C-alpha positions in Angstrom: 202.7 53.3 194.5 201.3 56.7 195.3 201.0 57.6 191.6 199.0 54.5 191.0 196.7 55.2 193.9 196.2 58.8 192.6 195.1 57.4 189.2 192.6 55.1 190.8 191.2 57.9 192.9 190.9 60.2 189.9 188.9 57.5 188.1 186.6 57.0 191.1 186.0 60.7 191.4 185.1 61.0 187.7 182.7 58.1 188.1 181.1 59.7 191.2 180.7 63.0 189.4 179.1 61.3 186.4 176.6 59.6 188.7 175.9 62.9 190.4 174.9 64.4 187.1 172.4 61.6 186.6 170.9 61.8 190.0 170.7 65.6 189.9 168.9 65.5 186.5 166.5 62.8 187.9 165.9 65.0 190.9 165.0 68.0 188.8 162.8 66.0 186.5 160.9 64.4 189.4 160.5 67.9 191.1 159.0 69.2 187.9 156.6 66.3 187.7 155.3 66.8 191.3 153.6 70.1 190.5 152.0 68.6 187.4 150.8 65.5 189.4 149.4 67.8 192.2 147.5 69.9 189.6 145.9 66.7 188.1 144.8 65.6 191.6 143.2 69.0 192.2 141.5 69.0 188.8 140.0 65.5 189.4 138.7 66.4 192.9 135.4 68.1 191.8 134.5 65.1 189.6 135.3 62.6 192.3 133.3 64.6 194.9 130.4 65.2 192.5 130.2 61.5 191.8 130.0 60.8 195.5 127.2 63.3 195.9 125.2 61.7 193.1 125.7 58.3 194.6 124.5 59.7 197.9 121.4 61.3 196.4 120.6 58.1 194.5 121.1 55.9 197.5 118.8 58.1 199.5 116.1 57.7 196.9 116.2 53.9 197.1 117.8 52.6 200.3 116.9 49.0 199.5 118.8 49.1 196.2 121.6 50.9 197.8 122.2 48.0 200.2 123.0 45.7 197.3 125.9 47.9 196.0 127.0 50.0 199.0 128.4 49.2 202.4 130.7 46.5 203.8 129.9 42.8 203.4 129.4 41.0 206.7 131.3 37.9 205.5 134.1 37.8 202.9 134.7 34.3 201.5 136.6 35.5 198.4 138.4 38.8 197.9 140.3 40.6 195.1 143.3 42.8 196.1 144.4 45.5 193.7 147.8 47.0 194.4 149.3 50.1 192.7 153.1 50.7 192.5 155.5 52.2 190.1 156.9 51.0 186.8 160.4 52.2 187.8 162.6 52.1 190.9 165.1 54.7 192.3 162.2 56.1 194.4 163.2 55.3 198.0 160.7 53.1 199.8 157.7 54.0 197.6 157.4 50.6 195.9 158.6 48.4 198.8 156.2 50.0 201.3 153.1 49.3 199.1 154.3 45.8 198.2 154.9 44.9 201.9 151.5 46.3 202.9 149.9 44.2 200.2 151.7 41.1 201.3 150.6 41.7 204.9 146.9 42.2 203.8 147.0 39.0 201.8 148.3 37.1 204.8 145.7 38.7 207.0 142.9 37.7 204.7 144.2 34.1 204.3 144.4 33.8 208.1 140.7 34.6 208.2 139.9 31.8 205.7 139.4 34.2 202.8 140.4 33.1 199.3 142.5 35.9 197.8 143.0 36.9 194.2 145.7 39.5 193.2 145.7 42.2 190.6 148.6 44.7 190.2 149.4 48.0 188.5 153.1 48.8 188.0 156.0 46.8 186.6 157.6 46.3 190.0 154.8 44.2 191.5 154.6 41.0 189.5 158.2 39.9 190.1 157.9 40.6 193.8 154.9 38.4 194.2 156.1 35.7 191.8 159.2 35.3 193.9 157.0 34.8 197.0 154.8 32.2 195.3 151.7 34.5 195.1 150.0 34.3 191.7 149.1 37.6 190.0 145.9 37.2 188.1 146.1 40.4 186.0 148.9 43.0 185.8 149.0 46.4 184.2 152.1 48.4 183.4 153.4 51.3 181.4 151.2 54.2 182.8 152.0 54.4 186.5 154.0 57.6 186.0 151.4 59.5 184.0 148.0 57.7 184.2 145.1 58.7 181.9 141.4 58.1 182.6 141.4 55.4 179.9 143.9 53.5 182.0 141.7 53.8 185.1 138.8 52.6 183.0 140.6 49.5 182.0 141.8 48.7 185.5 138.3 49.4 187.0 136.7 47.1 184.4 139.2 44.3 185.2 138.6 44.7 189.0 134.8 44.9 188.6 134.4 41.9 186.4 134.8 39.2 189.0 132.7 41.1 191.5 129.8 41.5 189.1 130.1 37.8 188.1 129.8 36.9 191.8 133.3 35.4 191.9 134.5 37.7 194.7 132.7 39.3 197.6 135.0 42.3 198.0 137.6 44.3 196.1 140.3 46.0 198.1 142.8 48.6 197.0 146.3 49.0 198.5 148.1 52.2 197.3 149.9 55.3 198.5 147.6 58.3 199.2 149.0 61.7 198.6 148.1 64.4 201.1 150.9 66.9 200.4 154.5 67.0 199.2 155.6 66.2 202.7 153.0 63.6 203.6 152.1 60.4 201.8 150.7 57.3 203.4 150.2 53.7 202.3 146.6 52.6 203.0 144.0 49.9 202.2 140.5 50.8 201.2 137.4 49.0 199.9 136.6 49.6 196.2 133.6 47.2 195.9 131.0 47.2 197.2 131.2 51.0 196.9 131.8 52.7 200.3 128.4 54.1 201.4 128.9 57.9 201.1 126.2 58.5 203.6 128.6 57.4 206.3 131.0 60.2 205.3 128.5 63.1 205.6 128.0 64.9 208.9 124.5 65.8 210.2 124.7 69.5 209.2 125.8 68.6 205.6 123.2 65.8 205.4 120.4 68.2 206.5 121.5 70.6 203.7 121.5 67.8 201.1 118.1 66.5 202.2 116.5 69.9 201.3 114.1 69.6 198.3 112.9 66.6 196.4 114.7 64.5 193.8 113.0 62.6 191.0 115.0 59.8 189.3 114.8 58.9 185.6 115.5 56.0 185.2 114.6 54.4 188.6 117.1 54.8 191.4 118.0 51.1 191.3 118.9 51.2 187.6 120.7 54.5 188.0 122.8 53.0 190.8 123.7 50.1 188.6 124.9 52.5 185.9 126.6 54.9 188.3 128.6 52.2 190.2 131.1 51.5 187.4 131.6 55.3 186.9 132.2 55.8 190.6 134.7 52.9 190.6 136.6 54.4 187.6 136.7 57.7 189.5 138.2 56.1 192.6 140.7 54.1 190.6 141.8 57.2 188.7 142.2 59.1 191.9 144.3 56.3 193.3 146.5 56.3 190.2 147.0 60.0 190.3 147.9 60.0 193.9 150.2 57.1 193.4 151.9 59.0 190.5 152.4 62.1 192.7 153.7 60.0 195.6 156.1 58.2 193.3 157.6 61.5 191.9 157.8 62.9 195.4 159.6 59.9 196.7 161.9 59.8 193.8 162.8 63.5 194.2 163.7 62.9 197.8 165.7 59.8 197.0 167.6 61.5 194.1 168.3 64.6 196.3 169.8 62.3 199.0 171.8 60.4 196.3 173.1 63.7 194.9 174.1 64.9 198.4 175.9 61.6 199.1 177.7 61.9 195.7 178.9 65.3 196.7 180.2 64.0 200.1 181.9 61.0 198.5 183.6 63.1 195.8 184.8 65.5 198.5 186.1 62.6 200.6 187.8 61.0 197.7 189.4 64.4 196.6 190.8 64.8 200.1 192.2 61.3 200.1 193.7 61.9 196.6 195.2 65.2 197.8 196.7 63.5 200.8 198.1 60.8 198.6 199.6 63.4 196.3 201.1 65.3 199.3 202.5 62.1 200.6 204.1 61.4 197.1 205.6 64.9 197.0 206.9 64.6 200.5 208.5 61.3 199.7 210.1 62.7 196.6 211.5 65.7 198.5 212.8 63.5 201.2 214.5 61.3 198.6 216.1 64.5 196.9 217.2 65.9 200.3 218.6 62.5 201.3 220.5 62.1 198.0 221.9 65.7 198.3 223.0 65.0 201.9 224.7 61.8 200.9 226.6 63.6 198.1 227.6 66.4 200.6 228.9 63.9 203.1 230.8 62.0 200.3 232.5 65.2 199.2 233.5 66.0 202.8 235.2 62.6 203.2 237.1 63.1 200.0 
């Protein structure tokens, strides 16, 4: 009985050790990807900020045209929600947090009488919403881990098409924003109409920007129309990069915890196996001693 239990425990320990090798490897890979993802976010920041500055200058040149493309609509009858998750799991609460936040936003919009259309990025999203009866209009997959600007361009074009056609009044984005390796937060922000950058500039910065005179060629209204898609691509690319960094960070933490749990489980199983072996040895010794004692007593009676 004890020998059979020992064999079972040995198999379980080998299985746990094999799993630990996988989780440790995934932890190291994710950790190496975090630095790369952070570097890409930093490299993209000047372009993103520069695009906001250009939009600001152009909007300042033609406030009337700016009202058509910037700001928040007073009434939203139809909205498109874009959600960004990962193509893979084993990343803690990264995917589920974004998906639940998206679901809550959809329910909130519907409760206000808004017609909602859904677009997703990441393999994990369509199945989640299909199970809950929410139709996914367009889904993208295959680049959530390492997005390229061409991917952002495709997503931005798909999100902008119904807005430009007048089919929706607002485009919202639900994703995980990356602040640091220890801080990521799921949030919802407006993609279209573009957020008015003039509301993000303090008075001192605004006074500095207003110095001098800017001439526009072509006219500010036409320039805004051409800049809007570029600004949208920049925002989507930034969200994809931050989502990728958040995914790798979450996966690194999850795999580190799994590796630690595997170590604890292997140690616990080893102790149980050693105890079983000791019990087996003790039983065998007791049987030998008992047999020797029986022989001794038999000889004494003879």
